[in-house]
Structure formats: C-alpha cells, structure tokens
C-alpha positions in Angstrom: -10.7 0.9 -41.2 -12.3 0.0 -38.0 -9.3 -0.2 -36.0 -8.2 3.1 -37.7 -11.4 4.5 -36.1 -10.8 3.0 -33.1 -7.4 3.9 -31.8 -8.1 7.7 -31.8 -11.6 6.9 -29.7 -9.3 5.0 -27.5 -7.1 7.7 -27.0 -9.1 10.4 -26.8 -10.9 8.2 -23.9 -7.6 8.0 -22.0 -6.7 11.5 -22.1 -10.1 12.2 -20.8 -10.1 10.1 -18.3 -6.6 11.3 -17.4 -7.9 14.8 -17.2 -10.5 13.9 -14.8 -8.8 11.9 -12.7 -5.5 13.2 -12.1 -6.5 16.6 -10.3 -8.5 14.6 -8.0 -5.5 12.3 -7.5 -2.9 15.1 -7.1 -5.0 16.6 -4.1 -5.4 13.5 -2.6 -1.6 13.1 -2.7 -0.6 16.3 -1.1 -2.7 16.0 1.4 -2.1 12.1 2.5 1.5 11.6 0.6 3.4 14.8 0.1 6.2 15.9 2.5 5.9 16.8 6.2 3.1 19.6 6.9 3.1 19.8 10.4 6.1 19.9 12.7 4.8 16.8 14.4 4.7 14.5 11.1 6.6 11.7 10.0 6.1 11.6 6.5 4.4 8.4 4.2 6.9 6.6 2.5 9.6 6.4 5.3 11.1 3.0 6.0 12.3 1.4 9.0 13.2 -1.5 11.0 10.9 -3.3 13.3 11.7 -6.9 15.5 9.1 -9.3 16.2 8.2 -10.0 20.2 6.1 -13.2 18.9 6.8 -16.3 16.2 4.4 -16.3 13.6 3.7 -19.4 11.3 1.3 -20.1 8.5 0.2 -23.3 9.9 -0.7 -21.9 13.2 -1.4 -18.2 13.0 -5.3 -17.5 11.9 -6.3 -14.2 10.4 -7.0 -11.7 13.6 -3.9 -12.9 15.7 -2.7 -10.0 17.5 1.3 -9.4 17.5 4.0 -6.9 19.2 7.3 -5.7 18.1 9.2 -2.9 18.4 11.2 -0.2 16.6 14.8 -0.9 16.0 15.9 2.6 14.8 14.7 6.2 16.3 12.0 8.1 14.1 12.3 11.8 14.0 9.2 13.7 13.1 9.3 17.1 11.3 10.4 19.5 14.1 13.3 16.7 15.2 11.4 15.3 18.2 12.8 11.6 18.2 11.0 8.3 18.9 13.7 6.5 20.2 14.3 2.7 19.2 12.3 0.2 21.2 9.0 1.7 20.5 6.4 -0.7 21.2 3.9 -1.4 18.3 0.7 -3.7 18.0 -0.4 -5.6 14.4 -2.2 -8.5 14.0 -2.4 -11.1 11.2 -4.9 -10.0 8.4 -4.8 -13.2 6.4 -2.8 -16.0 5.7 -2.7 -19.3 3.6 -0.9 -22.3 4.3 1.1 -23.9 2.1 -0.4 -27.2 1.7 1.3 -29.8 -0.4 2.3 -27.9 -3.7 1.4 -23.8 -2.8 3.5 -21.1 -1.2 2.3 -20.1 1.8 1.3 -16.2 2.7 0.6 -14.1 4.9 -0.6 -10.2 5.3 0.3 -8.0 8.4 -1.6 -5.2 9.7 0.0 -2.7 11.8 -2.5 -1.1 14.3 -0.7 1.4 16.4 2.6 2.4 18.0 3.5 3.8 21.6 5.0 7.4 21.6 5.2 10.1 24.2 1.7 10.9 23.4 0.3 7.6 23.8 -1.1 5.3 21.3 -1.0 6.4 17.6 -2.2 5.0 14.5 0.1 3.4 12.3 -0.6 2.6 8.9 2.3 0.7 7.2 3.1 -2.2 5.2 6.1 -4.7 5.1 8.6 -3.4 2.4 11.5 -6.5 3.1 12.3 -9.1 5.6 16.0 -8.4 5.3 18.4 -11.6 5.7 15.5 -14.2 5.6 16.1 -15.7 2.1 13.2 -18.1 2.0 10.9 -15.3 2.3 10.2 -12.6 0.0 7.8 -9.8 -0.2 5.3 -9.8 -3.2 2.8 -7.3 -4.1 -1.0 -7.6 -5.3 -3.9 -5.0 -5.9 -7.6 -5.5 -4.7 -7.2 -8.6 -3.2 -5.6 -10.5 -6.0 -3.3 -13.5 -4.5 -0.7 -14.4 -7.7 1.8 -11.9 -8.5 4.6 -12.8 -11.3 7.6 -11.3 -8.9 8.6 -9.3 -6.4 10.2 -6.3 -8.4 9.4 -3.1 -6.8 8.9 -2.0 -10.4 6.4 -4.5 -10.3 4.4 -2.8 -7.4 4.8 0.7 -8.8 3.0 -0.2 -12.3 0.1 -2.1 -10.1 -0.1 1.1 -8.0 -0.8 3.1 -11.6 -2.9 0.2 -12.6 -4.7 0.0 -9.2 -5.2 3.7 -9.0 -7.1 4.2 -12.6 -9.1 0.9 -12.4 -10.3 2.3 -8.9 -10.8 5.9 -10.1 -13.4 5.0 -13.0 -16.4 4.9 -11.1 -15.8 8.5 -10.1 -14.8 9.6 -13.8 -18.1 8.1 -14.9 -19.9 10.0 -12.2 -18.0 13.0 -12.8 -17.1 12.8 -8.8 -13.7 14.1 -8.1 -14.0 13.2 -4.6 -15.2 10.1 -5.2 -12.5 9.3 -7.9 -9.6 9.9 -5.6 -10.9 7.5 -2.7 -11.5 5.0 -5.5 -7.6 5.4 -6.3 -6.4 5.7 -2.8 -8.8 2.4 -1.9 -7.1 0.3 -5.0 -3.5 1.0 -3.5 -0.8 -1.6 -3.9 -1.0 -4.1 -0.7 2.4 -6.3 0.2 2.4 -10.0 1.6 5.2 -12.1 2.4 5.5 -15.6 0.5 7.6 -18.7 0.7 10.2 -19.1 -1.9 9.7 -23.0 -2.2 6.5 -25.1 -3.2 5.2 -26.4 -0.5 7.0 -24.7 2.5 5.7 -23.2 5.1 6.2 -19.5 6.1 7.9 -19.2 9.9 8.9 -15.5 11.3 11.0 -16.5 14.1 10.6 -14.0 17.1 13.4 -11.3 16.9 13.1 -11.7 13.2 13.6 -8.4 11.7 11.2 -6.6 9.4 11.4 -3.2 7.3 7.9 -1.5 7.2 7.0 1.4 5.0 4.5 4.6 6.3 1.8 4.5 4.0 -0.1 7.6 5.8 1.6 10.3 7.8 2.7 9.1 11.9 2.2 12.1 14.1 4.0 12.4 17.6 5.7 15.5 19.1 4.6 18.9 19.4 1.4 19.6 17.2 
C-alpha cells in the first residue's frame, strides 16, 4: 500500500522538477549551445583535430604544466571567415594520475586560448578522442568523479543529463531559475584520457593528434 502511494508522489515530484528546470535549461542552451548567432561564431559542438607540440606523460607531467598545440584543419565561422590550419593553441594539464602498480593512468587537459588574426581568443573545449593511439581511450566523468564504467558516448550523454538534473536541484528548491541553469551548466560532463592496461603509464608523444570538441562558442573574424 505504501509503495502504491509513493509512486504517484514521486512521479509528481519529478514532473514538478522538470517543469521548473527545463525552461531555464532551454534558455541557457539557446544562449550557449545553439546554432551560430553571430557572423564571427564557431558553434559549440564543433569537432576538429589538433597536434601536440610537447610530450605529456602521467609520470612527469604535473598539474598546471603548460603545453602548446596547433590545429590540423581549418575552422570556419558563420560568415565564412576561415582560421587556417596551423593556428597555435595554448593549454595546461588540469589534473594527472600516475598508474602506480595496479591502477590506470589518467590525464585531464584544459585548453586556454587559440591564436587568431584578432589575437588570442578563449578556447573552451574538451578532449573527444585520441585517434590512432589504441592504448589510450577517452572516458567521461561528472563533478570530479574518477571511475567510469566505459567510454561509450551514450554513457557521456546519460551522465550529462544526470549531471544537469543534479546540478539544477538547488535552484529548483529555491525557485531560482537562473541558479538552476547555472547549476546545470556546472555539472556538465568532463573528459579525460585513460590507459587501457593496468599499471600502464600514459604518454602523449610530441605530434600526437587529438580530437577536441568546443563546449562554448569560439569567436574570430568580423563581429
């Protein structure tokens, strides 16, 4: 009997939660992750390849270590302005975990900015793949969690949805849609590289190709 009473109550609570959160999330997504809204915008979700200028390893690369890379393919903004291949990117190692004896090495990279004809522009992106390097895969986590069961893209999408709901909870309770939207954005999925073998250290050789995906719009060219 109690279970029969709880189920409708839980369904009503979930409906109220989504009714409160979804308008704010939709507004946030329209401003941050929709299609191009400015002539000089490269939209979020754009994927492109870069090539590392430095070697990075889980044994000797500490958090905060800077690195540079260059784009391998051109990027075009909404007005057709092209950033040619070879544009310099600056970033740093956000976090690294050595493999030790039984663990798997992990490394998080942060991309800081990219050099455009208009100067250095902020680059908000995350690692999407390390093509051609079979000993390294990209895994996903949420809110700093380390372990993840697999690297399937569906897992990342499910984690993003769960993260958005968890992140928005505080704003829903306080009836603050702006806070809910900001909380959902803060709980977004992050990506890290992980070695496939136990005890194996992670090494990204110089000239390693990495595919990255824009999390926020990149602007260059005519405004």
